[in-house]
N, CA, C and O atoms as a Maestro MAE file, in Angstrom:
{
 s_m_m2io_version
 :::
 2.0.0
}

f_m_ct {
 s_m_title
 :::
 protein
 m_atom[236] {
  # First column is atom index #
  i_m_mmod_type
  r_m_x_coord
  r_m_y_coord
  r_m_z_coord
  i_m_residue_number
  s_m_chain_name
  s_m_pdb_residue_name
  s_m_pdb_atom_name
  i_m_atomic_number
  :::
  1 25 42.575 25.729 17.546 1 A "MET " " N  " 7
  2 3 43.800 25.486 16.812 1 A "MET " " CA " 6
  3 2 43.462 25.204 15.350 1 A "MET " " C  " 6
  4 15 43.268 24.053 14.961 1 A "MET " " O  " 8
  5 25 43.395 26.243 14.563 2 A "SER " " N  " 7
  6 3 43.106 26.045 13.155 2 A "SER " " CA " 6
  7 2 44.336 26.368 12.330 2 A "SER " " C  " 6
  8 15 45.235 27.085 12.770 2 A "SER " " O  " 8
  9 25 44.353 25.832 11.142 3 A "HIS " " N  " 7
  10 3 45.477 26.063 10.253 3 A "HIS " " CA " 6
  11 2 44.965 26.421 8.870 3 A "HIS " " C  " 6
  12 15 43.805 26.180 8.537 3 A "HIS " " O  " 8
  13 25 45.844 26.996 8.078 4 A "GLN " " N  " 7
  14 3 45.514 27.357 6.718 4 A "GLN " " CA " 6
  15 2 46.717 27.019 5.839 4 A "GLN " " C  " 6
  16 15 47.841 27.411 6.151 4 A "GLN " " O  " 8
  17 25 46.487 26.299 4.748 5 A "ILE " " N  " 7
  18 3 47.548 25.980 3.802 5 A "ILE " " CA " 6
  19 2 47.469 26.978 2.661 5 A "ILE " " C  " 6
  20 15 46.416 27.156 2.049 5 A "ILE " " O  " 8
  21 25 48.594 27.630 2.379 6 A "ILE " " N  " 7
  22 3 48.647 28.644 1.334 6 A "ILE " " CA " 6
  23 2 49.798 28.354 0.376 6 A "ILE " " C  " 6
  24 15 50.676 27.548 0.683 6 A "ILE " " O  " 8
  25 25 49.795 28.999 -0.763 7 A "LYS " " N  " 7
  26 3 50.899 28.901 -1.723 7 A "LYS " " CA " 6
  27 2 51.815 30.099 -1.527 7 A "LYS " " C  " 6
  28 15 51.349 31.227 -1.364 7 A "LYS " " O  " 8
  29 25 53.120 29.850 -1.542 8 A "SER " " N  " 7
  30 3 54.100 30.928 -1.394 8 A "SER " " CA " 6
  31 2 54.364 31.565 -2.762 8 A "SER " " C  " 6
  32 15 53.843 31.112 -3.781 8 A "SER " " O  " 8
  33 25 55.170 32.609 -2.766 9 A "ASN " " N  " 7
  34 3 55.552 33.260 -4.018 9 A "ASN " " CA " 6
  35 2 56.342 32.323 -4.922 9 A "ASN " " C  " 6
  36 15 56.352 32.499 -6.140 9 A "ASN " " O  " 8
  37 25 56.998 31.336 -4.341 10 A "LYS " " N  " 7
  38 3 57.782 30.359 -5.105 10 A "LYS " " CA " 6
  39 2 56.947 29.132 -5.461 10 A "LYS " " C  " 6
  40 15 57.485 28.112 -5.890 10 A "LYS " " O  " 8
  41 25 55.628 29.237 -5.281 11 A "ASN " " N  " 7
  42 3 54.661 28.183 -5.610 11 A "ASN " " CA " 6
  43 2 54.847 26.915 -4.789 11 A "ASN " " C  " 6
  44 15 54.569 25.819 -5.275 11 A "ASN " " O  " 8
  45 25 55.312 27.048 -3.557 12 A "THR " " N  " 7
  46 3 55.391 25.917 -2.634 12 A "THR " " CA " 6
  47 2 54.324 26.109 -1.560 12 A "THR " " C  " 6
  48 15 53.844 27.222 -1.345 12 A "THR " " O  " 8
  49 25 53.958 25.027 -0.895 13 A "GLU " " N  " 7
  50 3 52.939 25.109 0.147 13 A "GLU " " CA " 6
  51 2 53.539 25.584 1.459 13 A "GLU " " C  " 6
  52 15 54.668 25.238 1.808 13 A "GLU " " O  " 8
  53 25 52.760 26.383 2.180 14 A "LYS " " N  " 7
  54 3 53.101 26.813 3.526 14 A "LYS " " CA " 6
  55 2 51.883 26.634 4.399 14 A "LYS " " C  " 6
  56 15 50.750 26.696 3.921 14 A "LYS " " O  " 8
  57 25 52.115 26.412 5.683 15 A "VAL " " N  " 7
  58 3 51.025 26.301 6.642 15 A "VAL " " CA " 6
  59 2 51.134 27.462 7.620 15 A "VAL " " C  " 6
  60 15 52.210 27.751 8.144 15 A "VAL " " O  " 8
  61 25 50.019 28.114 7.855 16 A "CYS " " N  " 7
  62 3 49.935 29.126 8.896 16 A "CYS " " CA " 6
  63 2 49.177 28.480 10.063 16 A "CYS " " C  " 6
  64 15 48.014 28.104 9.923 16 A "CYS " " O  " 8
  65 25 49.843 28.358 11.202 17 A "PHE " " N  " 7
  66 3 49.263 27.689 12.369 17 A "PHE " " CA " 6
  67 2 49.576 28.506 13.608 17 A "PHE " " C  " 6
  68 15 50.743 28.726 13.930 17 A "PHE " " O  " 8
  69 25 48.552 28.953 14.299 18 A "ASN " " N  " 7
  70 3 48.697 29.775 15.510 18 A "ASN " " CA " 6
  71 2 49.585 30.999 15.277 18 A "ASN " " C  " 6
  72 15 50.357 31.386 16.154 18 A "ASN " " O  " 8
  73 25 49.473 31.599 14.104 19 A "GLY " " N  " 7
  74 3 50.214 32.816 13.815 19 A "GLY " " CA " 6
  75 2 51.649 32.612 13.372 19 A "GLY " " C  " 6
  76 15 52.393 33.582 13.225 19 A "GLY " " O  " 8
  77 25 52.052 31.366 13.156 20 A "HIS " " N  " 7
  78 3 53.418 31.058 12.731 20 A "HIS " " CA " 6
  79 2 53.378 30.369 11.371 20 A "HIS " " C  " 6
  80 15 52.446 29.621 11.074 20 A "HIS " " O  " 8
  81 25 54.398 30.624 10.547 21 A "MET " " N  " 7
  82 3 54.460 30.044 9.215 21 A "MET " " CA " 6
  83 2 55.433 28.858 9.188 21 A "MET " " C  " 6
  84 15 56.499 28.898 9.803 21 A "MET " " O  " 8
  85 25 55.044 27.811 8.466 22 A "TYR " " N  " 7
  86 3 55.850 26.605 8.319 22 A "TYR " " CA " 6
  87 2 55.947 26.235 6.852 22 A "TYR " " C  " 6
  88 15 54.973 26.376 6.113 22 A "TYR " " O  " 8
  89 25 57.103 25.765 6.421 23 A "THR " " N  " 7
  90 3 57.289 25.275 5.059 23 A "THR " " CA " 6
  91 2 57.438 23.756 5.097 23 A "THR " " C  " 6
  92 15 57.911 23.189 6.082 23 A "THR " " O  " 8
  93 25 57.023 23.105 4.004 24 A "LYS " " N  " 7
  94 3 57.060 21.637 3.984 24 A "LYS " " CA " 6
  95 2 58.509 21.156 3.992 24 A "LYS " " C  " 6
  96 15 59.318 21.559 3.157 24 A "LYS " " O  " 8
  97 25 58.819 20.282 4.958 25 A "HIS " " N  " 7
  98 3 60.170 19.730 5.102 25 A "HIS " " CA " 6
  99 2 60.255 18.390 4.371 25 A "HIS " " C  " 6
  100 15 61.172 18.172 3.580 25 A "HIS " " O  " 8
  101 25 59.294 17.483 4.636 26 A "TYR " " N  " 7
  102 3 59.206 16.224 3.906 26 A "TYR " " CA " 6
  103 2 57.826 15.614 4.071 26 A "TYR " " C  " 6
  104 15 57.058 16.020 4.943 26 A "TYR " " O  " 8
  105 25 57.516 14.639 3.232 27 A "SER " " N  " 7
  106 3 56.206 13.972 3.249 27 A "SER " " CA " 6
  107 2 56.374 12.468 3.277 27 A "SER " " C  " 6
  108 15 57.352 11.926 2.762 27 A "SER " " O  " 8
  109 25 55.405 11.803 3.887 28 A "THR " " N  " 7
  110 3 55.298 10.345 3.823 28 A "THR " " CA " 6
  111 2 53.882 10.029 3.345 28 A "THR " " C  " 6
  112 15 53.107 10.940 3.054 28 A "THR " " O  " 8
  113 25 53.550 8.768 3.264 29 A "LEU " " N  " 7
  114 3 52.198 8.398 2.854 29 A "LEU " " CA " 6
  115 2 51.158 8.763 3.916 29 A "LEU " " C  " 6
  116 15 49.983 8.944 3.596 29 A "LEU " " O  " 8
  117 25 51.581 8.870 5.169 30 A "ILE " " N  " 7
  118 3 50.664 9.086 6.284 30 A "ILE " " CA " 6
  119 2 50.629 10.540 6.749 30 A "ILE " " C  " 6
  120 15 49.576 11.028 7.161 30 A "ILE " " O  " 8
  121 25 51.760 11.236 6.689 31 A "PHE " " N  " 7
  122 3 51.818 12.593 7.226 31 A "PHE " " CA " 6
  123 2 52.831 13.459 6.493 31 A "PHE " " C  " 6
  124 15 53.659 12.966 5.726 31 A "PHE " " O  " 8
  125 25 52.746 14.767 6.747 32 A "ASP " " N  " 7
  126 3 53.715 15.750 6.267 32 A "ASP " " CA " 6
  127 2 54.399 16.372 7.471 32 A "ASP " " C  " 6
  128 15 53.770 16.579 8.509 32 A "ASP " " O  " 8
  129 25 55.681 16.669 7.339 33 A "VAL " " N  " 7
  130 3 56.407 17.377 8.393 33 A "VAL " " CA " 6
  131 2 56.790 18.741 7.850 33 A "VAL " " C  " 6
  132 15 57.375 18.857 6.773 33 A "VAL " " O  " 8
  133 25 56.452 19.769 8.612 34 A "TRP " " N  " 7
  134 3 56.709 21.148 8.240 34 A "TRP " " CA " 6
  135 2 57.694 21.720 9.244 34 A "TRP " " C  " 6
  136 15 57.666 21.352 10.419 34 A "TRP " " O  " 8
  137 25 58.566 22.618 8.794 35 A "ARG " " N  " 7
  138 3 59.467 23.264 9.743 35 A "ARG " " CA " 6
  139 2 59.242 24.767 9.692 35 A "ARG " " C  " 6
  140 15 58.747 25.307 8.703 35 A "ARG " " O  " 8
  141 25 59.608 25.412 10.754 36 A "CYS " " N  " 7
  142 3 59.432 26.850 10.882 36 A "CYS " " CA " 6
  143 2 60.044 27.557 9.678 36 A "CYS " " C  " 6
  144 15 61.153 27.224 9.260 36 A "CYS " " O  " 8
  145 25 59.336 28.519 9.127 37 A "SER " " N  " 7
  146 3 59.854 29.231 7.958 37 A "SER " " CA " 6
  147 2 61.065 30.093 8.307 37 A "SER " " C  " 6
  148 15 61.754 30.580 7.411 37 A "SER " " O  " 8
  149 25 61.330 30.286 9.587 38 A "LYS " " N  " 7
  150 3 62.495 31.048 10.043 38 A "LYS " " CA " 6
  151 2 63.608 30.120 10.537 38 A "LYS " " C  " 6
  152 15 64.501 30.554 11.265 38 A "LYS " " O  " 8
  153 25 63.556 28.848 10.145 39 A "ALA " " N  " 7
  154 3 64.527 27.860 10.625 39 A "ALA " " CA " 6
  155 2 65.963 28.239 10.290 39 A "ALA " " C  " 6
  156 15 66.858 28.078 11.120 39 A "ALA " " O  " 8
  157 25 66.187 28.735 9.095 40 A "SER " " N  " 7
  158 3 67.558 29.090 8.701 40 A "SER " " CA " 6
  159 2 67.985 30.438 9.248 40 A "SER " " C  " 6
  160 15 69.069 30.574 9.816 40 A "SER " " O  " 8
  161 25 67.128 31.434 9.073 41 A "SER " " N  " 7
  162 3 67.534 32.795 9.443 41 A "SER " " CA " 6
  163 2 67.573 33.025 10.952 41 A "SER " " C  " 6
  164 15 68.455 33.732 11.439 41 A "SER " " O  " 8
  165 25 66.640 32.446 11.699 42 A "LEU " " N  " 7
  166 3 66.587 32.675 13.147 42 A "LEU " " CA " 6
  167 2 66.872 31.415 13.965 42 A "LEU " " C  " 6
  168 15 66.732 31.414 15.188 42 A "LEU " " O  " 8
  169 25 67.272 30.343 13.276 43 A "LYS " " N  " 7
  170 3 67.551 29.055 13.926 43 A "LYS " " CA " 6
  171 2 66.359 28.556 14.746 43 A "LYS " " C  " 6
  172 15 66.525 28.007 15.835 43 A "LYS " " O  " 8
  173 25 65.165 28.756 14.208 44 A "CYS " " N  " 7
  174 3 63.932 28.305 14.864 44 A "CYS " " CA " 6
  175 2 63.844 26.780 14.775 44 A "CYS " " C  " 6
  176 15 63.880 26.240 13.669 44 A "CYS " " O  " 8
  177 25 63.729 26.068 15.898 45 A "PRO " " N  " 7
  178 3 63.710 24.609 15.882 45 A "PRO " " CA " 6
  179 2 62.313 23.992 15.740 45 A "PRO " " C  " 6
  180 15 62.183 22.769 15.695 45 A "PRO " " O  " 8
  181 25 61.296 24.803 15.671 46 A "SER " " N  " 7
  182 3 59.925 24.308 15.695 46 A "SER " " CA " 6
  183 2 59.570 23.518 14.439 46 A "SER " " C  " 6
  184 15 59.947 23.888 13.327 46 A "SER " " O  " 8
  185 25 58.828 22.412 14.641 47 A "LYS " " N  " 7
  186 3 58.324 21.595 13.537 47 A "LYS " " CA " 6
  187 2 56.854 21.305 13.784 47 A "LYS " " C  " 6
  188 15 56.374 21.355 14.916 47 A "LYS " " O  " 8
  189 25 56.156 21.002 12.710 48 A "LEU " " N  " 7
  190 3 54.730 20.726 12.756 48 A "LEU " " CA " 6
  191 2 54.487 19.464 11.951 48 A "LEU " " C  " 6
  192 15 55.050 19.302 10.868 48 A "LEU " " O  " 8
  193 25 53.659 18.571 12.464 49 A "LYS " " N  " 7
  194 3 53.363 17.320 11.773 49 A "LYS " " CA " 6
  195 2 51.874 17.289 11.471 49 A "LYS " " C  " 6
  196 15 51.056 17.415 12.382 49 A "LYS " " O  " 8
  197 25 51.512 17.124 10.204 50 A "THR " " N  " 7
  198 3 50.102 17.069 9.830 50 A "THR " " CA " 6
  199 2 49.770 15.697 9.262 50 A "THR " " C  " 6
  200 15 50.569 15.088 8.552 50 A "THR " " O  " 8
  201 25 48.588 15.231 9.587 51 A "SER " " N  " 7
  202 3 48.079 13.987 9.019 51 A "SER " " CA " 6
  203 2 46.698 14.282 8.446 51 A "SER " " C  " 6
  204 15 46.276 15.438 8.394 51 A "SER " " O  " 8
  205 25 46.018 13.267 8.030 52 A "LYS " " N  " 7
  206 3 44.679 13.471 7.476 52 A "LYS " " CA " 6
  207 2 43.683 13.894 8.555 52 A "LYS " " C  " 6
  208 15 42.625 14.440 8.242 52 A "LYS " " O  " 8
  209 25 44.015 13.645 9.818 53 A "THR " " N  " 7
  210 3 43.034 13.905 10.867 53 A "THR " " CA " 6
  211 2 43.462 14.931 11.906 53 A "THR " " C  " 6
  212 15 42.600 15.476 12.596 53 A "THR " " O  " 8
  213 25 44.766 15.222 12.052 54 A "SER " " N  " 7
  214 3 45.166 16.117 13.138 54 A "SER " " CA " 6
  215 2 46.489 16.819 12.864 54 A "SER " " C  " 6
  216 15 47.195 16.507 11.905 54 A "SER " " O  " 8
  217 25 46.806 17.780 13.736 55 A "ILE " " N  " 7
  218 3 48.069 18.497 13.689 55 A "ILE " " CA " 6
  219 2 48.693 18.410 15.067 55 A "ILE " " C  " 6
  220 15 48.005 18.588 16.073 55 A "ILE " " O  " 8
  221 25 50.000 18.134 15.127 56 A "THR " " N  " 7
  222 3 50.711 18.171 16.394 56 A "THR " " CA " 6
  223 2 51.925 19.070 16.250 56 A "THR " " C  " 6
  224 15 52.635 19.012 15.245 56 A "THR " " O  " 8
  225 25 52.158 19.889 17.241 57 A "ASN " " N  " 7
  226 3 53.301 20.786 17.240 57 A "ASN " " CA " 6
  227 2 54.398 20.120 18.033 57 A "ASN " " C  " 6
  228 15 54.202 19.809 19.208 57 A "ASN " " O  " 8
  229 25 55.556 19.889 17.424 58 A "ASN " " N  " 7
  230 3 56.647 19.166 18.078 58 A "ASN " " CA " 6
  231 2 57.594 20.053 18.832 58 A "ASN " " C  " 6
  232 15 58.685 19.603 19.179 58 A "ASN " " O  " 8
  233 25 57.246 21.279 19.105 59 A "ARG " " N  " 7
  234 3 58.121 22.159 19.862 59 A "ARG " " CA " 6
  235 2 57.318 22.967 20.832 59 A "ARG " " C  " 6
  236 15 57.877 23.777 21.571 59 A "ARG " " O  " 8
  :::
 }
 m_bond[235] {
  # First column is bond index #
  i_m_from
  i_m_to
  i_m_order
  :::
  1 1 2 1
  2 2 3 1
  3 3 4 2
  4 3 5 1
  5 5 6 1
  6 6 7 1
  7 7 8 2
  8 7 9 1
  9 9 10 1
  10 10 11 1
  11 11 12 2
  12 11 13 1
  13 13 14 1
  14 14 15 1
  15 15 16 2
  16 15 17 1
  17 17 18 1
  18 18 19 1
  19 19 20 2
  20 19 21 1
  21 21 22 1
  22 22 23 1
  23 23 24 2
  24 23 25 1
  25 25 26 1
  26 26 27 1
  27 27 28 2
  28 27 29 1
  29 29 30 1
  30 30 31 1
  31 31 32 2
  32 31 33 1
  33 33 34 1
  34 34 35 1
  35 35 36 2
  36 35 37 1
  37 37 38 1
  38 38 39 1
  39 39 40 2
  40 39 41 1
  41 41 42 1
  42 42 43 1
  43 43 44 2
  44 43 45 1
  45 45 46 1
  46 46 47 1
  47 47 48 2
  48 47 49 1
  49 49 50 1
  50 50 51 1
  51 51 52 2
  52 51 53 1
  53 53 54 1
  54 54 55 1
  55 55 56 2
  56 55 57 1
  57 57 58 1
  58 58 59 1
  59 59 60 2
  60 59 61 1
  61 61 62 1
  62 62 63 1
  63 63 64 2
  64 63 65 1
  65 65 66 1
  66 66 67 1
  67 67 68 2
  68 67 69 1
  69 69 70 1
  70 70 71 1
  71 71 72 2
  72 71 73 1
  73 73 74 1
  74 74 75 1
  75 75 76 2
  76 75 77 1
  77 77 78 1
  78 78 79 1
  79 79 80 2
  80 79 81 1
  81 81 82 1
  82 82 83 1
  83 83 84 2
  84 83 85 1
  85 85 86 1
  86 86 87 1
  87 87 88 2
  88 87 89 1
  89 89 90 1
  90 90 91 1
  91 91 92 2
  92 91 93 1
  93 93 94 1
  94 94 95 1
  95 95 96 2
  96 95 97 1
  97 97 98 1
  98 98 99 1
  99 99 100 2
  100 99 101 1
  101 101 102 1
  102 102 103 1
  103 103 104 2
  104 103 105 1
  105 105 106 1
  106 106 107 1
  107 107 108 2
  108 107 109 1
  109 109 110 1
  110 110 111 1
  111 111 112 2
  112 111 113 1
  113 113 114 1
  114 114 115 1
  115 115 116 2
  116 115 117 1
  117 117 118 1
  118 118 119 1
  119 119 120 2
  120 119 121 1
  121 121 122 1
  122 122 123 1
  123 123 124 2
  124 123 125 1
  125 125 126 1
  126 126 127 1
  127 127 128 2
  128 127 129 1
  129 129 130 1
  130 130 131 1
  131 131 132 2
  132 131 133 1
  133 133 134 1
  134 134 135 1
  135 135 136 2
  136 135 137 1
  137 137 138 1
  138 138 139 1
  139 139 140 2
  140 139 141 1
  141 141 142 1
  142 142 143 1
  143 143 144 2
  144 143 145 1
  145 145 146 1
  146 146 147 1
  147 147 148 2
  148 147 149 1
  149 149 150 1
  150 150 151 1
  151 151 152 2
  152 151 153 1
  153 153 154 1
  154 154 155 1
  155 155 156 2
  156 155 157 1
  157 157 158 1
  158 158 159 1
  159 159 160 2
  160 159 161 1
  161 161 162 1
  162 162 163 1
  163 163 164 2
  164 163 165 1
  165 165 166 1
  166 166 167 1
  167 167 168 2
  168 167 169 1
  169 169 170 1
  170 170 171 1
  171 171 172 2
  172 171 173 1
  173 173 174 1
  174 174 175 1
  175 175 176 2
  176 175 177 1
  177 177 178 1
  178 178 179 1
  179 179 180 2
  180 179 181 1
  181 181 182 1
  182 182 183 1
  183 183 184 2
  184 183 185 1
  185 185 186 1
  186 186 187 1
  187 187 188 2
  188 187 189 1
  189 189 190 1
  190 190 191 1
  191 191 192 2
  192 191 193 1
  193 193 194 1
  194 194 195 1
  195 195 196 2
  196 195 197 1
  197 197 198 1
  198 198 199 1
  199 199 200 2
  200 199 201 1
  201 201 202 1
  202 202 203 1
  203 203 204 2
  204 203 205 1
  205 205 206 1
  206 206 207 1
  207 207 208 2
  208 207 209 1
  209 209 210 1
  210 210 211 1
  211 211 212 2
  212 211 213 1
  213 213 214 1
  214 214 215 1
  215 215 216 2
  216 215 217 1
  217 217 218 1
  218 218 219 1
  219 219 220 2
  220 219 221 1
  221 221 222 1
  222 222 223 1
  223 223 224 2
  224 223 225 1
  225 225 226 1
  226 226 227 1
  227 227 228 2
  228 227 229 1
  229 229 230 1
  230 230 231 1
  231 231 232 2
  232 231 233 1
  233 233 234 1
  234 234 235 1
  235 235 236 2
  :::
 }
}
């Protein structure tokens, strides 16, 4: 389970994880929450939570 953080054309961060793209939804001091990049267009409910040490998929 590896991930890659990339910059989008709009200069925002995206995460590619297991072949799926996520955009940053919000951040805290401890973790970032990412949501599926198709959340609006395809009503994808998937979210991803990253911390300094691990990634968990909430869907």
